C-alpha positions as CSV (number, residue, x, y, z in Angstrom):
1,M,4.7,20.2,-11.5
2,S,2.6,23.1,-10.1
3,G,3.2,26.6,-11.9
4,S,4.3,24.8,-15.1
5,R,1.9,24.8,-17.9
6,P,-0.2,22.2,-19.1
7,T,0.3,20.7,-22.1
8,R,-1.3,18.6,-25.1
9,P,-1.1,15.1,-25.4
10,P,1.1,13.1,-28.3
11,R,-0.6,14.1,-31.8
12,L,-0.1,11.0,-33.3
13,P,-0.8,8.7,-31.0
14,R,-4.1,10.6,-30.5
15,A,-4.9,11.0,-34.2
16,L,-4.5,7.0,-34.5
17,L,-6.6,6.4,-31.4
18,R,-9.6,8.9,-33.2
19,W,-8.7,7.0,-36.5
20,M,-9.2,3.2,-34.9
21,G,-12.2,4.1,-32.1
22,L,-15.3,2.9,-33.8
23,R,-17.7,6.2,-34.2
24,Q,-19.8,6.1,-31.9
25,D,-16.8,5.8,-29.5
26,R,-14.3,8.3,-30.4
27,S,-15.0,11.3,-28.1
28,F,-15.3,9.1,-25.7
29,L,-12.3,7.5,-26.2
30,V,-10.5,10.8,-26.4
31,A,-11.6,12.4,-23.8
32,D,-10.7,9.3,-21.1
33,L,-7.5,9.2,-22.5
34,D,-7.2,12.8,-22.1
35,E,-8.8,13.6,-18.6
36,E,-5.8,10.9,-17.4
37,Y,-2.9,12.5,-19.2
38,A,-3.7,16.2,-17.7
39,A,-3.8,14.2,-14.2
40,M,-1.4,12.7,-15.0
41,E,0.7,15.1,-16.2
42,S,0.3,17.1,-13.3
43,V,1.3,14.5,-10.4
44,D,4.4,13.1,-12.9
45,G,5.2,15.1,-15.6
46,T,5.6,15.7,-19.2
47,R,7.6,12.9,-20.1
48,R,5.8,10.6,-17.8
49,A,2.1,11.2,-19.1
50,R,3.5,11.4,-23.0
51,R,5.2,8.0,-22.5
52,W,2.4,6.6,-20.8
53,Y,-0.7,8.2,-23.6
54,R,1.5,6.5,-25.8
55,E,1.7,2.6,-24.1
56,Q,-2.2,3.1,-23.8
57,V,-2.6,3.9,-27.4
58,V,-0.3,1.1,-28.4
59,R,-2.8,-1.7,-26.1
60,S,-5.9,-0.9,-26.9
61,M,-4.9,-0.9,-31.0
62,L,-5.6,-4.5,-31.2
63,P,-9.1,-4.2,-29.5
64,L,-9.9,-1.6,-31.5
65,V,-9.2,-3.0,-34.7
66,H,-11.3,-6.0,-33.1
67,A,-13.7,-3.9,-33.0
68,R,-13.8,-2.1,-36.6
69,V,-13.7,-5.4,-38.9
70,R,-16.4,-6.8,-36.5
71,S,-18.6,-3.8,-37.2
72,T,-17.9,-3.9,-41.1
73,R,-19.0,-7.1,-41.3
74,G,-22.4,-6.8,-39.3
75,L,-21.6,-8.7,-36.1
76,P,-22.3,-7.6,-33.1
77,P,-19.9,-4.8,-30.9
78,P,-17.4,-7.5,-29.2
79,R,-18.5,-7.5,-24.9
80,R,-16.7,-5.0,-22.9
81,W,-13.7,-6.7,-20.4
82,T,-14.9,-4.9,-16.7
83,M,-12.5,-5.0,-14.4
């Protein structure tokens, strides 16, 4: 897709990600997903990248809410998943 202007990630999913993430993790979560979005958009196009972004946010919702609940109850953060 050379020659086309890069677009911004979808606003609502991005806002949800910022809202759901723990304060100390928010900027990293959004920056990582935005970076992947830009890379995907340049290869696969805007439509595919936007769909991927929305899917990633939906898949992240339960773990992020779980981490937030644990932090409000004074429990240690959940173990990180490793691949």
